[in-house]
C-alpha positions as CSV (number, residue, x, y, z in Angstrom):
1,M,0.0,0.0,0.0
2,L,1.4,3.4,-1.0
3,R,1.6,6.1,1.6
4,P,2.0,9.7,0.8
5,G,5.4,11.1,1.9
6,V,6.8,7.7,2.7
7,S,9.4,6.1,0.3
8,N,8.5,2.6,-0.6
9,P,11.3,0.0,-1.3
10,P,11.9,-0.7,-5.0
11,A,10.3,-3.8,-6.4
12,A,12.6,-6.8,-6.5
13,A,13.9,-7.7,-10.0
14,P,12.7,-11.1,-11.2
15,A,15.3,-13.8,-10.8
16,A,17.2,-14.6,-13.9
17,T,16.5,-18.0,-15.3
18,P,19.7,-20.0,-15.7
19,S,20.5,-21.0,-19.2
20,P,20.3,-24.8,-19.8
21,R,23.1,-24.6,-22.4
22,P,26.1,-25.2,-20.0
23,V,24.3,-28.2,-18.5
24,L,23.5,-29.7,-21.9
25,K,27.0,-29.0,-23.1
26,A,28.6,-30.7,-20.1
27,A,26.2,-33.7,-20.4
28,A,27.0,-34.0,-24.2
29,L,30.7,-34.0,-23.4
30,V,30.4,-36.6,-20.7
31,L,28.3,-38.8,-23.0
32,F,30.8,-38.4,-25.9
33,R,33.7,-39.3,-23.6
34,L,31.8,-42.3,-22.3
35,L,31.0,-43.6,-25.8
36,R,34.6,-42.9,-27.0
37,N,36.2,-44.8,-24.1
38,T,33.7,-47.7,-24.6
39,V,34.7,-48.0,-28.3
40,L,38.5,-47.8,-27.4
41,C,38.2,-50.4,-24.7
42,V,36.2,-52.8,-26.8
43,F,38.6,-52.4,-29.7
44,L,41.6,-53.1,-27.4
45,A,39.8,-56.1,-25.9
46,A,39.1,-57.5,-29.3
47,F,42.7,-57.0,-30.3
48,G,43.8,-58.9,-27.2
49,T,41.2,-61.6,-28.1
50,C,42.8,-62.0,-31.5
51,S,46.1,-62.7,-29.7
52,L,44.3,-65.2,-27.5
53,G,42.8,-66.9,-30.6
54,I,46.1,-67.2,-32.3
55,A,47.7,-68.7,-29.2
56,I,44.9,-71.3,-28.8
57,H,45.0,-72.1,-32.5
58,V,48.8,-72.7,-32.6
59,L,48.9,-74.6,-29.3
60,G,45.9,-76.7,-30.3
61,R,47.6,-77.7,-33.5
62,R,50.9,-78.5,-31.9
63,I,49.6,-80.3,-28.8
64,C,46.3,-81.8,-29.9
65,G,47.1,-82.3,-33.6
66,E,46.0,-81.0,-36.9
67,G,42.2,-80.4,-37.2
68,S,41.6,-80.8,-33.4
69,A,38.7,-79.2,-31.6
70,V,41.1,-76.9,-29.8
71,E,42.6,-75.7,-33.0
72,E,39.2,-75.0,-34.5
73,A,38.1,-73.2,-31.4
74,G,41.1,-70.9,-31.5
75,W,40.5,-70.2,-35.2
76,A,36.8,-69.4,-34.5
77,I,37.8,-67.0,-31.7
78,L,40.3,-65.3,-34.0
79,V,37.8,-64.9,-36.9
80,R,35.1,-63.4,-34.7
81,A,37.6,-61.0,-33.0
82,M,38.9,-59.9,-36.4
83,R,35.4,-59.2,-37.7
84,L,34.8,-57.1,-34.6
85,L,38.0,-55.2,-35.2
86,L,37.1,-54.5,-38.8
87,R,33.7,-53.1,-37.8
88,L,35.2,-51.0,-35.0
89,F,38.2,-49.6,-36.9
90,P,36.3,-46.8,-38.7
91,P,35.1,-45.1,-35.5
92,F,38.2,-46.3,-33.5
93,F,40.8,-44.4,-35.6
94,P,39.4,-40.8,-35.3
95,L,38.3,-41.4,-31.6
96,F,41.8,-42.7,-30.7
97,T,43.4,-39.8,-32.5
98,S,41.3,-37.3,-30.6
99,R,42.1,-39.1,-27.3
100,L,45.8,-39.1,-28.2
101,Y,45.6,-35.4,-28.9
102,E,44.0,-34.7,-25.5
103,H,46.6,-36.8,-23.8
104,V,49.5,-35.0,-25.4
105,M,48.0,-31.6,-24.7
106,F,47.4,-32.6,-21.1
107,I,51.1,-33.7,-20.8
108,V,52.3,-30.5,-22.4
109,E,50.3,-28.3,-20.0
110,K,51.4,-30.4,-17.1
111,G,55.0,-30.0,-18.2
112,T,54.6,-26.3,-18.7
113,D,53.3,-25.9,-15.2
114,K,56.3,-27.6,-13.8
115,K,58.7,-25.8,-16.1
116,Q,59.8,-29.1,-17.7
117,Q,60.5,-29.7,-21.3
118,Y,57.9,-31.9,-23.1
119,P,60.4,-34.4,-24.6
120,A,62.0,-35.0,-21.3
121,R,59.0,-36.6,-19.5
122,G,55.8,-36.0,-21.3
123,A,56.7,-38.1,-24.4
124,A,57.9,-41.1,-22.3
125,P,54.6,-43.1,-22.3
126,L,54.1,-42.6,-26.0
127,L,57.7,-43.3,-27.0
128,G,57.6,-46.4,-24.7
129,I,54.8,-47.9,-26.8
130,V,56.6,-47.2,-30.1
131,K,59.9,-48.5,-28.8
132,M,58.4,-51.8,-27.4
133,A,56.4,-52.4,-30.5
134,T,59.4,-51.8,-32.7
135,V,62.0,-53.7,-30.6
136,Y,59.8,-56.8,-29.8
137,M,57.7,-57.2,-32.9
138,L,60.2,-56.8,-35.6
139,P,62.2,-60.0,-34.7
140,F,59.0,-62.1,-34.7
141,A,57.9,-60.6,-38.0
142,A,61.3,-61.4,-39.5
143,L,61.2,-64.9,-38.1
144,A,57.7,-65.5,-39.5
145,I,58.9,-64.3,-43.0
146,L,61.9,-66.6,-42.8
147,A,59.7,-69.5,-41.8
148,M,57.2,-68.8,-44.6
149,W,60.1,-68.7,-47.1
150,M,61.3,-72.1,-45.8
151,K,57.9,-73.7,-46.1
152,L,57.4,-72.2,-49.6
153,Y,60.6,-73.5,-51.1
154,A,60.8,-76.8,-49.3
155,E,58.8,-79.9,-50.1
156,E,55.9,-80.5,-47.7
157,G,56.8,-83.0,-45.0
158,S,60.6,-82.5,-45.5
159,P,62.8,-81.6,-42.5
160,E,63.2,-78.1,-43.8
161,W,59.4,-77.7,-44.2
162,R,58.9,-79.0,-40.6
163,V,61.5,-76.6,-39.2
164,G,59.8,-73.7,-41.1
165,S,56.5,-74.8,-39.7
166,I,57.8,-74.8,-36.1
167,L,59.5,-71.5,-36.6
168,F,56.3,-70.0,-38.0
169,D,54.2,-71.2,-35.2
170,S,56.7,-70.0,-32.7
171,A,56.8,-66.6,-34.2
172,M,53.0,-66.4,-34.3
173,L,52.7,-67.5,-30.7
174,A,55.3,-65.2,-29.3
175,G,54.2,-62.3,-31.5
176,S,50.6,-62.7,-30.4
177,F,51.6,-62.7,-26.8
178,V,53.7,-59.5,-27.2
179,A,50.9,-57.8,-29.3
180,G,48.3,-58.6,-26.7
181,F,50.6,-57.5,-23.9
182,L,51.3,-54.2,-25.7
183,A,47.6,-53.6,-26.5
184,V,46.1,-54.5,-23.2
185,L,48.5,-54.6,-20.3
186,I,51.0,-51.8,-20.9
187,P,50.2,-48.9,-18.6
188,S,50.9,-46.4,-21.3
189,M,48.1,-47.9,-23.4
190,A,45.8,-47.5,-20.4
191,I,46.8,-43.9,-20.1
192,L,45.8,-43.3,-23.7
193,V,42.4,-44.8,-23.0
194,M,41.6,-43.3,-19.6
195,P,40.7,-39.6,-19.8
196,P,43.1,-37.3,-17.9
197,K,41.7,-35.4,-14.9
198,A,40.9,-31.8,-15.6
199,K,43.0,-29.1,-14.0
200,G,41.8,-28.5,-10.5
201,M,39.8,-31.8,-10.1
202,Q,40.6,-34.1,-7.2
């Protein structure tokens, strides 16, 4: 009620309605990261399953004999895992690239905060993957090529052919173990998959 000669308090301004855009943007970012990490983890799991299938296939042939159920089971696991890899590779490559970029930028910012050069410590996890893949996989690849050459130019069933067959299976078995180890168990690979914590987060 207005009274003459008495100043009345100004009317309160209506409260501003918060914009839903920041919330929607944050939810979309969380959803994107969740889907991306799911694709990356499934791809790496399928890659490790390929290594497991190769190991079962080779050991089944060597221990249980040619055409055994164990050998066929290993081959079936390998084929199904390879099909999954082929289906996931188109989304995997750009998602992995974006995740790798985020990881590198996170390391660069962390190194800048500590006044450290990026090549000194930041590149260590990434270079570790490349170094292990190069050092450990190349000998097995060379051994597999040599074994295939021996089997190709030797008569089937001859001593040279058998030696080539053993070398080829050994290279495949060891290579599958190293590949699975690099893809699944190396902490550096886990760093590339797991999103880094944002600055200021606990």
